[in-house]
C-alpha positions as CSV (number, residue, x, y, z in Angstrom):
1,M,136.8,166.8,153.4
2,T,135.7,163.4,152.2
3,L,139.2,162.4,150.8
4,L,140.7,163.7,153.3
5,W,138.8,162.0,156.3
6,L,139.2,158.9,154.8
7,L,143.2,158.9,154.6
8,A,142.8,160.0,158.2
9,L,140.2,157.8,159.5
10,L,142.4,154.4,158.1
11,I,145.6,156.4,159.3
12,L,144.1,156.7,162.9
13,G,141.9,153.7,162.9
14,G,145.6,151.8,162.4
15,G,146.8,153.3,166.0
16,L,143.6,152.6,167.7
17,S,143.1,149.2,167.0
18,W,147.0,148.4,168.0
19,A,146.5,150.3,171.3
20,G,143.0,148.4,172.0
21,E,143.9,145.4,170.7
22,N,147.1,145.9,173.7
23,L,144.7,146.7,176.3
24,R,142.2,143.9,175.3
25,R,142.7,140.4,173.3
26,G,140.3,140.5,170.1
27,C,139.4,144.1,170.4
28,G,141.6,145.3,167.9
29,H,139.1,143.4,164.9
30,W,136.4,145.0,165.9
31,I,138.5,149.2,166.1
32,A,139.3,147.7,162.4
33,L,136.0,146.4,161.6
34,T,134.5,149.9,162.1
35,V,137.3,151.9,160.7
36,L,136.0,149.9,157.7
37,A,132.5,150.5,158.1
38,I,133.1,153.8,158.2
39,A,135.3,154.4,155.5
40,I,133.0,152.5,153.0
41,L,130.4,155.0,154.4
42,L,132.4,158.1,153.6
43,L,132.5,156.6,149.7
44,G,129.1,156.5,149.9
45,R,129.0,160.3,149.9
46,Y,129.8,159.9,146.2
47,L,127.4,157.5,145.4
48,P,124.6,160.7,143.7
49,Q,128.1,161.3,141.7
50,A,128.1,158.2,140.2
51,L,124.2,157.9,139.6
52,D,125.0,161.4,138.2
53,V,127.5,159.4,135.6
54,L,124.9,156.9,134.7
55,A,121.9,159.2,133.8
56,A,124.1,161.3,131.2
57,E,127.3,160.5,129.5
58,P,130.3,162.4,131.2
59,K,132.3,165.3,129.8
60,P,135.2,166.2,130.0
61,Q,135.1,169.3,131.8
62,T,132.9,167.2,134.9
63,L,135.1,164.6,135.5
64,W,136.2,165.4,138.7
65,W,133.0,165.4,141.2
66,D,135.4,166.0,144.1
67,H,139.2,167.9,145.0
68,I,141.2,169.0,147.5
69,R,143.9,171.2,147.3
70,V,146.2,172.8,149.6
71,P,150.0,174.7,148.7
72,W,152.6,172.2,150.8
73,I,155.7,173.0,149.8
74,P,155.1,176.3,147.3
75,R,158.9,176.7,146.2
76,F,158.8,173.7,144.5
77,G,155.5,173.7,142.8
78,I,154.2,170.6,145.5
79,S,151.0,170.9,147.1
80,F,148.5,168.1,149.1
81,T,145.9,167.3,145.8
82,L,143.5,165.3,145.8
83,A,140.6,164.2,143.9
84,I,138.3,161.2,142.7
85,D,136.6,160.6,139.7
86,G,134.3,157.8,138.1
87,L,137.6,156.1,137.3
88,G,139.1,157.0,141.0
89,F,135.5,155.9,142.8
90,L,135.9,151.9,141.3
91,M,139.7,151.5,142.4
92,L,138.3,153.0,146.1
93,A,135.5,150.9,146.5
94,L,137.8,147.5,145.4
95,T,140.3,148.9,147.7
96,L,138.1,149.8,151.0
97,L,135.7,146.2,149.7
98,C,138.7,143.9,149.6
99,G,140.2,145.3,153.1
100,L,136.8,144.6,154.4
101,F,136.6,141.0,152.4
102,G,140.5,140.1,153.9
103,L,139.6,141.6,157.5
104,V,136.5,138.9,158.2
105,M,138.2,135.8,156.0
106,T,140.6,135.8,158.4
107,W,139.6,137.4,162.0
108,R,141.3,134.1,163.6
109,E,144.1,133.6,161.7
110,I,147.1,135.8,163.4
111,R,147.3,134.9,166.8
112,R,150.6,137.2,167.7
113,R,151.4,140.6,167.4
114,T,147.6,141.2,166.3
115,G,147.7,144.8,167.4
116,C,150.7,145.6,164.9
117,Y,149.2,143.2,162.6
118,L,146.3,145.0,162.7
119,A,147.9,148.6,162.2
120,N,149.9,147.6,159.4
121,Y,147.0,146.5,157.5
122,L,145.1,150.1,158.0
123,W,148.2,151.6,156.7
124,T,148.3,149.8,153.8
125,L,144.6,149.9,153.0
126,A,145.2,154.0,153.6
127,G,148.4,154.1,151.1
128,V,146.7,153.0,148.5
129,V,143.7,154.9,149.1
130,G,146.0,157.8,148.5
131,V,147.8,156.1,145.7
132,F,144.3,156.5,143.7
133,C,143.5,160.2,144.8
134,A,146.5,162.1,144.6
135,Q,146.6,164.5,142.2
136,D,150.1,166.0,142.8
137,L,153.3,164.0,141.2
138,F,155.5,164.4,144.8
139,L,152.4,163.5,146.5
140,F,151.8,160.0,144.7
141,F,155.1,159.1,145.4
142,C,155.2,159.9,149.0
143,F,151.8,157.8,149.0
144,W,153.6,154.8,146.8
145,E,156.3,154.7,148.9
146,T,154.0,154.4,152.0
147,M,152.0,151.4,150.7
148,L,154.8,149.5,150.5
149,V,156.3,149.7,153.9
150,P,153.7,148.3,156.0
151,M,152.8,146.0,153.4
152,L,157.1,144.9,153.8
153,L,156.3,144.1,157.5
154,L,153.0,141.9,156.5
155,I,155.1,139.2,154.7
156,A,158.4,140.0,157.0
157,I,156.9,139.6,160.0
158,W,153.6,137.1,160.2
159,G,154.4,135.3,156.6
160,H,155.2,131.7,155.9
161,E,158.4,129.3,156.3
162,Q,160.2,131.7,153.6
163,R,158.8,134.7,154.7
164,T,162.7,136.4,155.1
165,R,163.2,135.7,151.3
166,A,159.9,136.5,150.3
167,A,160.3,139.8,151.9
168,I,163.9,141.1,150.8
169,Q,162.8,140.3,146.7
170,F,159.7,142.2,147.6
171,F,161.6,145.0,148.5
172,I,164.8,145.1,146.1
173,F,162.0,145.2,143.5
174,T,159.7,147.8,144.4
175,Q,162.5,150.0,146.0
176,A,164.3,149.8,142.2
177,S,160.9,151.0,140.7
178,S,160.6,153.7,143.1
179,L,163.9,155.3,142.4
180,L,163.1,155.4,139.1
181,L,159.7,156.5,139.1
182,L,160.6,159.5,140.7
183,A,163.8,159.8,138.3
184,A,161.0,159.8,136.2
185,I,159.2,162.4,138.1
186,V,161.9,164.4,139.3
187,G,163.0,165.2,135.0
188,S,159.6,165.8,133.8
189,T,160.0,168.5,136.0
190,L,163.1,169.6,134.8
191,V,161.8,169.7,131.6
192,H,159.0,171.8,132.5
193,Y,160.8,174.2,134.5
194,Q,163.4,174.8,131.4
195,M,160.1,175.2,128.9
196,S,158.3,177.5,131.2
197,G,160.4,178.4,133.9
198,S,158.1,177.8,136.8
199,V,158.6,174.5,138.8
200,S,155.4,172.1,139.3
201,F,154.8,168.7,140.4
202,S,150.7,168.8,138.8
203,P,149.8,166.2,136.1
204,Q,147.9,169.1,134.5
205,Q,150.5,171.6,134.1
206,L,153.1,169.4,132.9
207,T,150.9,167.1,130.7
208,A,150.4,171.0,128.5
209,T,154.0,171.6,128.9
210,L,155.0,168.4,127.7
211,H,152.6,168.4,124.4
212,T,154.1,171.0,122.5
213,Q,158.1,170.5,121.2
214,F,159.3,168.0,123.5
215,A,156.6,165.6,122.8
216,E,158.1,164.3,119.8
217,T,162.0,164.3,120.9
218,P,163.5,161.4,122.5
219,Y,163.5,162.3,125.6
220,A,159.6,161.9,126.2
221,Y,160.8,158.2,125.7
222,W,162.9,157.7,128.1
223,L,160.9,159.6,130.3
224,M,157.7,157.8,129.2
225,L,159.5,154.6,129.8
226,G,160.8,155.3,133.7
227,F,157.4,156.0,134.3
228,F,156.4,152.9,132.7
229,I,158.9,150.2,133.7
230,A,157.9,151.4,137.6
231,F,154.8,150.5,137.5
232,A,154.6,146.7,135.0
233,V,156.6,145.8,138.3
234,K,153.7,146.6,139.9
235,L,151.6,145.3,137.3
236,P,153.2,143.2,137.6
237,A,154.3,142.8,133.9
238,I,156.4,139.4,132.5
239,L,160.3,140.0,132.8
240,V,159.6,142.3,136.1
241,H,157.1,139.9,137.7
242,T,159.6,137.1,139.5
243,W,158.7,139.0,142.9
244,L,155.1,137.9,142.9
245,P,154.8,134.5,143.4
246,D,157.0,134.3,146.2
247,A,155.6,137.4,147.8
248,H,151.8,136.3,147.5
249,T,152.5,132.4,148.8
250,Q,154.6,133.9,151.9
251,A,151.9,136.7,152.7
252,P,149.5,135.7,155.7
253,T,146.0,135.0,154.0
254,A,144.8,138.7,154.2
255,G,148.5,140.2,153.2
256,S,148.0,138.0,149.6
257,V,144.4,138.9,149.2
258,L,146.1,143.1,149.4
259,L,148.7,142.2,147.1
260,A,146.1,141.0,144.5
261,A,143.8,142.3,144.9
262,I,144.4,145.8,145.3
263,L,148.4,146.8,144.6
264,L,148.9,145.4,141.4
265,K,146.5,148.1,140.3
266,T,148.2,150.7,141.7
267,G,150.1,150.2,138.7
268,A,148.0,149.7,135.9
269,Y,146.4,152.8,137.7
270,G,149.3,154.8,137.3
271,L,150.1,154.0,133.8
272,I,146.5,155.2,132.8
273,R,146.4,157.8,135.2
274,F,149.8,159.7,134.5
275,T,151.5,157.3,131.3
276,L,149.1,158.1,128.8
277,P,148.5,161.7,129.9
278,L,151.8,162.4,130.0
279,F,153.6,160.6,127.0
280,P,151.1,160.2,124.3
281,A,153.3,160.3,121.3
282,A,155.9,158.2,122.9
283,S,153.1,155.8,124.6
284,T,152.0,154.9,120.9
285,A,155.5,154.4,119.5
286,F,155.9,152.0,122.3
287,S,152.7,150.4,122.4
288,P,153.4,147.5,120.5
289,V,156.3,146.7,123.0
290,A,153.5,147.2,125.6
291,M,151.2,144.4,124.3
292,A,153.7,142.0,123.2
293,L,154.7,141.8,126.4
294,G,151.5,141.5,128.0
295,V,150.3,138.9,125.8
296,A,154.3,137.1,126.4
297,G,152.5,137.4,130.6
298,I,149.3,135.8,129.1
299,L,150.5,132.4,128.3
300,Y,153.5,132.7,130.3
301,G,151.6,133.1,133.3
302,A,148.8,130.3,131.9
303,L,151.6,128.4,131.8
304,M,153.0,128.6,135.2
305,A,150.1,128.3,136.8
306,F,149.2,125.0,135.2
307,S,152.7,123.2,136.6
308,Q,152.6,124.4,139.7
309,T,151.4,121.7,143.3
310,D,151.2,125.1,145.2
311,I,147.8,126.3,145.0
312,K,148.8,129.3,146.4
313,R,152.0,129.5,143.7
314,L,149.2,128.3,141.2
315,I,147.2,131.5,141.5
316,A,150.0,134.0,141.8
317,Y,150.6,133.2,138.3
318,S,147.0,133.3,137.3
319,S,147.2,136.8,138.5
320,V,150.6,137.6,135.8
321,S,148.3,136.4,132.9
322,H,145.4,137.9,133.5
323,M,147.2,141.3,134.1
324,G,148.4,140.8,131.3
325,F,145.1,141.3,130.2
326,V,144.7,144.6,131.8
327,L,148.4,145.9,130.3
328,L,146.9,144.5,126.5
329,G,143.6,146.3,127.4
330,I,145.2,149.9,128.2
331,Y,148.1,150.2,125.5
332,A,145.2,149.0,122.7
333,L,144.6,152.4,123.0
334,N,140.8,152.6,122.5
335,S,137.7,153.4,124.8
336,I,136.3,149.7,124.6
337,A,139.8,148.2,125.7
338,L,140.1,150.3,128.1
339,Q,136.9,150.0,130.0
340,G,138.4,146.5,129.1
341,A,141.0,146.4,131.4
342,V,139.3,149.1,134.2
343,A,136.6,145.9,134.1
344,Q,138.9,143.4,134.3
345,M,140.7,145.2,137.3
346,V,137.6,145.3,139.0
347,A,136.8,142.0,138.4
348,H,140.0,139.8,138.8
349,G,140.7,142.0,142.5
350,L,137.3,140.3,143.5
351,S,137.9,137.0,141.8
352,T,141.7,136.5,143.6
353,A,140.8,137.6,146.1
354,A,137.9,135.0,146.8
355,L,140.0,132.5,145.9
356,F,143.4,133.7,147.8
357,G,140.5,133.6,151.4
358,I,139.8,130.0,150.6
359,A,143.5,129.0,149.5
360,G,144.9,130.4,153.2
361,S,141.1,129.1,155.6
362,L,142.3,125.3,153.8
363,Q,145.6,125.8,154.5
364,H,144.3,127.1,158.2
365,R,143.0,124.1,158.8
366,L,144.8,121.2,156.7
367,H,148.0,123.0,157.2
368,S,149.4,122.5,153.5
369,R,149.3,124.6,150.2
370,D,150.3,122.1,148.2
371,I,147.0,120.2,145.9
372,N,148.3,116.5,146.7
373,D,147.2,117.7,150.3
374,V,144.1,119.2,149.6
375,R,142.1,117.1,147.2
376,G,138.6,116.0,147.4
377,I,137.2,118.4,149.6
378,W,134.2,118.3,148.2
379,Q,133.3,115.1,150.5
380,T,134.5,116.8,153.7
381,M,133.9,120.2,153.2
382,P,130.7,120.7,150.3
383,A,129.8,124.2,150.8
384,L,133.8,124.8,150.9
385,A,134.2,123.3,147.8
386,A,130.9,124.5,146.4
387,V,132.3,128.7,146.4
388,F,136.2,127.6,145.4
389,L,134.3,125.7,142.3
390,F,132.6,129.2,141.8
391,F,135.2,131.4,142.5
392,I,137.7,128.6,139.9
393,V,134.6,129.1,136.8
394,A,134.6,132.8,137.7
395,A,138.5,133.3,137.3
396,M,138.4,131.1,133.9
397,G,136.4,133.7,132.5
398,L,133.0,131.9,132.9
399,P,129.9,134.2,130.7
400,G,128.1,135.8,132.6
401,L,130.8,136.3,135.3
402,A,132.5,140.3,135.3
403,N,136.0,138.4,134.1
404,F,133.8,137.7,130.9
405,V,133.3,140.8,130.6
406,G,136.8,142.4,131.1
407,E,138.5,139.7,129.0
408,S,136.3,140.3,126.3
409,L,136.3,144.0,126.0
410,V,140.0,143.8,126.0
411,L,140.3,141.5,123.0
412,I,137.5,142.9,121.0
413,G,139.5,146.5,121.5
414,T,142.7,145.1,120.7
415,Y,141.2,143.3,117.4
416,A,140.8,146.8,116.0
417,R,144.0,147.8,116.0
418,F,146.1,144.7,116.4
419,P,144.4,141.2,115.3
420,W,147.1,139.3,115.7
421,F,147.5,140.1,119.3
422,S,144.3,139.2,120.4
423,A,144.1,136.2,118.6
424,L,146.8,135.4,120.6
425,A,145.6,136.7,123.9
426,A,142.6,134.6,123.5
427,V,144.8,131.7,123.1
428,G,145.2,132.2,127.0
429,L,141.8,131.8,128.1
430,I,142.0,127.9,126.6
431,G,144.6,128.2,129.6
432,A,143.1,129.6,132.3
433,A,140.8,126.7,131.5
434,I,143.2,124.1,131.6
435,Y,145.0,125.0,135.1
436,G,141.2,126.1,136.2
437,L,139.6,122.4,135.9
438,K,143.0,121.1,137.3
439,L,142.1,123.1,140.7
440,V,139.0,121.4,140.1
441,V,139.7,118.1,139.2
442,R,142.6,117.4,141.9
443,V,141.7,119.6,145.1
444,L,137.7,119.0,144.9
445,F,136.8,115.9,143.4
446,G,140.3,113.9,143.4
447,P,140.5,111.0,146.1
448,P,141.6,112.5,150.1
449,P,145.0,111.4,150.5
450,A,146.3,109.0,152.7
451,V,147.7,110.9,154.9
452,R,145.0,113.1,155.7
453,E,142.8,110.1,156.5
454,A,145.3,109.2,159.2
455,S,145.8,112.7,160.8
456,D,141.8,113.0,161.0
457,A,142.0,110.8,164.1
458,T,144.4,112.9,166.2
459,M,143.3,116.1,164.6
460,G,138.9,115.5,165.1
461,S,136.0,116.3,162.8
462,S,137.2,120.5,164.0
463,G,140.8,119.5,161.4
464,L,137.8,119.6,158.5
465,M,135.3,121.8,159.5
466,D,133.0,123.7,156.7
467,L,132.9,126.7,155.9
468,R,131.9,128.9,158.9
469,R,129.1,132.2,158.7
470,R,131.5,134.7,158.9
471,E,133.3,132.7,155.8
472,L,130.0,132.8,154.2
473,F,128.9,135.9,154.9
474,A,132.9,137.1,153.8
475,L,132.8,135.0,150.8
476,L,129.3,136.4,149.5
477,L,130.3,139.7,148.7
478,P,132.8,138.4,146.1
479,L,130.3,136.2,144.7
480,L,127.3,138.7,143.9
481,L,129.3,141.7,142.7
482,L,130.9,139.2,139.9
483,V,127.5,138.0,139.3
484,W,125.9,141.6,139.6
485,I,128.7,142.5,137.1
486,G,129.0,139.8,134.7
487,L,125.2,140.1,134.1
488,Y,124.8,144.0,134.2
489,P,128.1,145.6,133.5
490,Q,127.0,149.1,132.5
491,P,127.2,150.8,135.8
492,L,130.9,149.8,136.6
493,L,131.3,150.9,132.6
494,R,129.9,154.2,133.2
495,Q,131.8,155.2,135.6
496,S,135.6,154.8,133.9
497,A,133.6,156.0,130.5
498,G,134.9,159.4,130.7
499,W,138.2,159.1,131.8
500,S,138.2,156.0,128.7
501,N,136.6,158.1,126.0
502,L,139.0,160.9,126.8
503,L,142.1,159.1,126.4
504,A,141.1,157.4,123.2
505,T,140.2,160.5,122.0
506,Y,143.7,162.2,123.1
507,F,145.0,159.3,120.8
508,T,142.8,158.9,117.7
509,A,141.5,162.0,117.4
510,P,143.3,164.4,114.1
511,A,143.0,167.8,116.4
512,A,146.5,169.9,117.4
513,D,148.7,168.7,120.3
514,G,147.5,171.9,121.9
515,D,143.9,171.6,122.1
516,K,144.1,168.5,123.2
517,A,146.7,169.2,126.0
518,A,144.1,171.8,126.8
519,S,140.9,169.6,126.8
520,L,143.0,167.0,129.7
521,Q,144.6,170.4,131.8
522,G,140.5,171.7,131.6
523,A,139.6,167.8,132.2
524,A,142.3,167.7,136.3
525,P,140.8,169.7,138.9
């Protein structure tokens, strides 16, 4: 029942935060903080299972740590099924920790309709938690849609100057991809019905059915493509990424943190959890195209990031580049690259959340996101500049930090299959260093602009206040985690080892399709 309590806590906590803020100003923040703290403690209930994974190599039949299954719409084979394993545990931990970071980092940023803002913030987290726990495709789709609505409101109501345009673009892309996902889910269910005579939205039952004579047909390829495009929009992959720069830039700081650190990971999670297991043959045939899109995203994102003058927009395009490594690692179809993709998801979530948090702090202090207006902060805000420097070099993939672990494993795993893709992706690391150094040189060490010097006289010293203790404590969380994972990545890698090894053997072992389907079915709740 822990997963159910976790969902209920976030949903009810959003309503309580809204009501508390209406009763007394400032009360909503403390309610939201308490809700997130309790949610993290609830997730800590799975630490014994996480420690067991570290003690011994997980086996397919013991992948799932906990699950709950309640019949929902039995006539159509729909059940309310929640489950958690090592991969889900990592994603839930990232969700709650980044949610806590975003709340603390932007404690005093929102001044209007604060209660409604906090409610939508927690409801977005609830939707994401549901996405990472759902083990019924219909339930997964419901949570997939649920997380988008409050996120849309966060952008449209509390965003910046062009928030309406960004919200409309976000809505169009996400709803179009959601309709495609729904069509692919229904199509898979109809195929299962035609072949077995029963209706089911259970991934394990669909896996067992789709891996028979249907696996080699053209219809399997088109259904796989429906899943892939829907998840690639959220990733985002190049060609379907155009919603992301505007959404990241115009969203409030906490919204940018949720988008970059958490919502992008739902797309990658969907590819790993559903697309690859349901359509292994079609995914194998499509993998060169997907890897080419990943490499193109790495290079294009780095190039576009270098050309930006808006700090938040630069970080947004860097996300396109970094998530290209995730797509590359997923479709390399071996355990090393898959574990590297998961590690990159976690590392990117932590580092980009911190970068967006710092960018929001600079905008709050200097009322601008333009690099030319915020340069020279090392002289005026040395503590903030020092922390900013750390997260910039972390995003660049400095050895000893978490991003280096994920990117290096992806490149090693990719080299085993497509050496040229690995070589081209390595060029993206150089691109990251170039746009990262651009930020360092211009923002940290550039000369302060004359405009700011003139405004300082009227704005006072509070306008250039260095990091507050609240902000420093919030930034210490991702900082310490990035260092820990970079120096000792084994605990993180072992959490995803069971699922990654199972998928990798599925694509490489010469066993019969029926045996492979049975192994996946036995691993499911």
